[in-house]
C-alpha positions as CSV (number, residue, x, y, z in Angstrom):
1,M,101.6,70.4,101.8
2,T,102.9,73.7,103.1
3,A,101.0,75.7,100.5
4,V,97.7,74.0,101.5
5,V,98.3,74.9,105.2
6,L,99.2,78.5,104.3
7,A,96.2,78.9,102.1
8,A,93.9,77.5,104.8
9,T,95.5,79.8,107.4
10,I,95.1,82.9,105.1
11,G,91.5,81.9,104.4
12,A,90.8,81.5,108.1
13,L,92.3,84.8,108.9
14,F,90.3,86.6,106.2
15,A,87.1,84.8,107.4
16,L,87.7,85.7,111.0
17,G,88.5,89.3,110.1
18,T,85.4,89.6,108.0
19,F,83.3,88.1,110.8
20,L,84.7,90.6,113.3
21,L,84.1,93.5,110.9
22,L,80.4,92.7,110.8
23,R,80.0,92.8,114.6
24,R,78.3,95.7,116.4
25,D,81.1,96.4,118.9
26,L,83.5,99.0,117.7
27,I,86.6,97.3,119.2
28,R,85.8,94.1,117.4
29,V,85.5,96.0,114.1
30,V,89.0,97.5,114.8
31,W,90.4,94.0,115.5
32,G,88.7,92.6,112.4
33,L,90.4,95.2,110.3
34,T,93.7,94.4,111.9
35,I,93.3,90.7,111.3
36,I,92.5,91.3,107.6
37,S,95.6,93.5,107.2
38,Q,97.7,90.8,108.8
39,A,96.1,88.1,106.5
40,A,97.0,90.3,103.5
41,N,100.6,90.5,104.8
42,L,100.8,86.7,105.1
43,Y,99.4,86.4,101.6
44,L,102.1,88.7,100.2
45,L,104.8,86.7,102.0
46,T,103.4,83.5,100.7
47,M,103.3,84.7,97.1
48,G,106.9,86.0,97.4
49,G,108.0,82.5,97.8
50,I,111.5,81.0,97.9
51,A,113.5,80.7,94.7
52,P,116.9,79.3,93.9
53,A,119.5,82.1,94.0
54,T,122.4,82.7,91.7
55,A,125.5,84.6,92.3
56,E,124.3,87.2,89.7
57,S,121.0,87.8,91.6
58,V,122.6,87.9,95.1
59,P,126.2,89.2,94.8
60,V,127.0,88.4,98.5
61,L,126.6,84.7,97.7
62,A,129.3,84.8,94.9
63,G,132.0,83.4,97.2
64,H,130.0,80.3,98.2
65,G,131.1,78.2,95.2
66,D,128.7,75.9,93.4
67,H,126.3,75.5,96.3
68,V,124.2,78.7,96.6
69,P,121.3,78.4,99.1
70,E,117.7,79.3,98.2
71,T,116.7,82.8,99.1
72,A,113.5,84.7,99.5
73,D,112.8,87.9,97.6
74,P,113.9,90.7,100.0
75,L,111.6,93.3,98.4
76,V,108.5,91.5,99.4
77,Q,109.8,91.1,103.0
78,A,110.7,94.8,103.2
79,L,107.2,95.8,101.9
80,V,105.5,93.5,104.4
81,L,107.6,94.8,107.3
82,T,106.6,98.3,106.4
83,A,103.0,97.3,106.2
84,I,103.2,95.6,109.6
85,V,104.6,98.8,111.2
86,I,102.0,101.0,109.5
87,G,99.2,98.6,110.5
88,F,100.4,98.6,114.1
89,G,100.3,102.4,114.1
90,M,96.8,102.5,112.5
91,T,95.5,99.9,115.0
92,A,96.8,102.0,118.0
93,F,95.2,105.1,116.5
94,A,91.9,103.4,115.9
95,L,91.9,102.0,119.5
96,V,92.5,105.5,120.9
97,L,89.7,106.9,118.7
98,S,87.5,104.1,120.0
99,Y,88.3,105.0,123.6
100,R,87.5,108.7,122.8
101,V,84.1,107.6,121.3
102,Y,83.4,105.6,124.4
103,E,84.2,108.6,126.6
104,E,82.0,110.9,124.5
105,H,79.0,108.6,123.9
106,D,79.2,106.0,126.8
107,T,78.8,103.2,124.2
108,L,80.8,101.2,121.7
109,D,77.7,99.8,119.9
110,V,78.0,100.9,116.3
111,T,74.2,101.0,115.8
112,N,73.7,103.2,118.8
113,L,76.5,105.5,117.6
114,G,74.7,106.1,114.4
115,D,71.6,107.2,116.2
116,H,73.3,109.9,118.4
117,K,72.6,113.5,117.5
């Protein structure tokens, strides 16, 4: 059941991001790109999954006896955390560039920006 909900959420985020990428407003294009990157992060976390841990794979859990809790792959979490931070920086940079474009051209309409000379 959880996998179906996560798959539907990831699909909805990708669909919303694609919808926003196809808009004429530059700010919506930036937010569409941000939503798609977050959907990709959620996809990576979902595919990382939770697996049964052993004392050999997680040495810290060696002193817990026979009952070793399930753990998630920390490599996937570290990569997604890095991607979130980089994505936040790129979104901020793209929004600042959008503001500069607005100051320069007095419009955020992508079709009008392509016609400026």
